[in-house]
C-alpha positions in Angstrom: 103.5 116.8 70.2 106.4 119.1 71.7 105.9 121.3 68.6 102.4 122.0 69.0 101.4 120.5 65.1 98.1 119.2 66.4 96.8 118.5 62.7 99.8 116.8 61.7 99.8 114.5 64.3 96.0 113.9 63.4 96.5 113.5 59.8 98.6 110.8 60.4 96.9 109.2 63.3 94.0 109.2 60.8 96.4 107.7 57.6 97.7 104.8 60.5 93.7 103.1 60.0 92.4 105.0 56.7 95.4 105.0 54.3 97.6 102.2 55.5 94.7 99.7 57.4 97.0 99.7 60.5 94.9 100.0 64.0 96.5 102.4 66.1 97.8 100.9 69.6 97.8 102.2 72.9 101.0 104.1 72.2 99.8 105.7 69.2 96.9 106.5 71.6 99.0 107.9 73.8 100.7 110.5 71.3 97.4 112.1 70.3 95.9 112.3 73.5 100.0 114.4 74.6 99.0 116.0 71.4 95.9 117.2 72.5 96.3 118.1 76.0 99.4 119.7 75.3 97.9 122.1 73.1 95.4 122.6 75.6 92.6 121.2 73.3 91.3 119.0 76.7 88.0 118.3 74.4 89.4 116.7 72.3 91.5 114.6 74.8 88.6 113.6 76.9 86.9 112.2 74.2 90.0 110.3 72.6 90.4 108.4 75.8 86.5 107.7 76.0 86.2 106.5 72.8 89.8 105.1 71.9 89.4 101.2 72.1 92.0 100.2 74.6 92.1 100.7 78.2 93.8 103.5 79.4 97.4 103.0 80.5 99.7 105.3 83.2 100.9 107.0 80.1 97.4 108.2 79.0 96.5 109.7 82.1 99.6 111.2 82.6 99.9 113.2 79.6 96.4 114.2 81.1 97.9 115.2 83.9 101.0 117.0 83.1 98.7 119.2 80.6 96.6 120.0 83.0 99.3 121.8 84.8 100.5 123.5 81.9 97.3 125.1 81.7 95.9 124.7 85.0 92.9 122.7 84.3 92.1 121.4 87.9 89.2 119.2 87.6 90.7 117.8 84.7 93.8 117.1 86.7 92.0 115.8 89.9 90.7 113.3 87.5 93.7 112.4 85.5 95.4 112.2 89.0 93.1 109.7 90.9 92.7 107.6 87.8 96.4 107.2 87.1 96.7 106.4 91.0 94.6 103.5 90.6 97.1 102.1 87.8 100.0 102.2 90.5 100.8 102.4 94.0 103.5 104.4 94.1 104.5 107.1 91.6 105.8 109.6 93.5 105.7 111.9 90.2 101.8 112.0 90.1 101.8 113.7 93.7 104.1 116.1 92.2 102.7 117.5 89.8 99.3 117.3 91.3 100.9 118.9 94.0 101.6 121.9 91.5 98.8 122.4 89.9 97.0 123.2 94.1 100.2 125.4 94.2 99.7 127.0 90.9 95.6 127.8 91.8 96.8 128.5 95.7 94.7 125.7 96.8 96.0 124.9 100.1 94.2 122.4 102.3 94.2 120.1 99.0 98.0 121.0 98.5 98.4 119.7 102.5 96.2 116.4 101.6 98.9 115.6 99.1 101.8 116.4 100.7 100.8 114.6 103.4 100.6 111.3 101.8 103.6 112.1 99.7 105.2 112.8 102.9 104.1 109.4 104.8 104.6 107.1 101.5 108.9 108.7 101.6 111.6 109.2 103.9 114.1 112.4 103.5 117.3 111.5 104.6 120.1 114.4 104.0 119.0 116.0 101.4 118.1 113.1 99.2 114.5 112.2 98.6 114.7 108.7 98.8 111.5 105.7 97.3 111.8 102.3 96.2 115.7 102.2 96.3 116.0 105.4 94.1 117.5 108.6 94.8 115.8 111.8 94.2 117.0 115.4 95.2 114.9 117.7 95.7 114.2 121.8 97.7 111.4 122.1 99.8 110.2 126.1 100.5 107.8 127.6 103.3 104.2 128.9 100.9 102.1 131.8 102.0 100.2 130.1 104.7 103.1 127.7 106.0 103.1 124.9 104.8 106.2 122.5 103.8 105.8 122.5 99.8 107.1 119.3 98.3 105.5 121.1 94.9 108.8 122.8 94.8 110.9 120.2 93.1 113.0 120.8 90.6 112.1 121.8 87.3 113.7 118.8 86.0 112.4 116.7 88.6 110.7 114.9 85.4 113.8 113.6 84.0 115.1 112.9 88.0 111.7 111.3 88.5 112.1 109.1 85.2 116.3 108.4 85.1 116.7 108.2 88.3 119.0 110.5 88.2 121.5 111.6 91.0 122.1 115.5 91.6 124.4 116.9 94.2 121.9 119.2 96.9 124.5 122.2 95.4 123.9 121.4 91.8 120.5 121.4 91.9 120.1 125.0 93.6 122.0 126.4 91.2 120.3 124.6 88.3 117.1 126.5 89.9 118.8 129.6 89.6 
């Protein structure tokens, strides 16, 4: 899906069942969802998520949410965020991506709600963001209306959140610039 070969991926996906008699698993559907979403083909992604024989899981909704951030699709992003939030209670990356969507759309009031929720569930200590025993580094900035913007996490925040990589604040600033 990273290479944008949606048609090729879709051919392989369809051939699984038609040519090989193998019913796609949720992981296969998630790959197809991710391909559609990354390519900005949200209508196809929504149709697939509505019609697939599996219940969408966290990976399904995170693929949609991440692509909504890339393409600036606020409404679908909000829906994916809400659905993903129902599946997990403490996933900071969901809040960070949704905050990025609101920031890019200049939706400061909605951003403030996300930030408040995020801040209430985490502790900032000595430049490290602590959540559930894992450390994540962050940089905060002031947005035009003066709100503290947690959405300015490093570009590598997905790696940090996913793999619990610890980066010193000075190193993080160097990566940012």
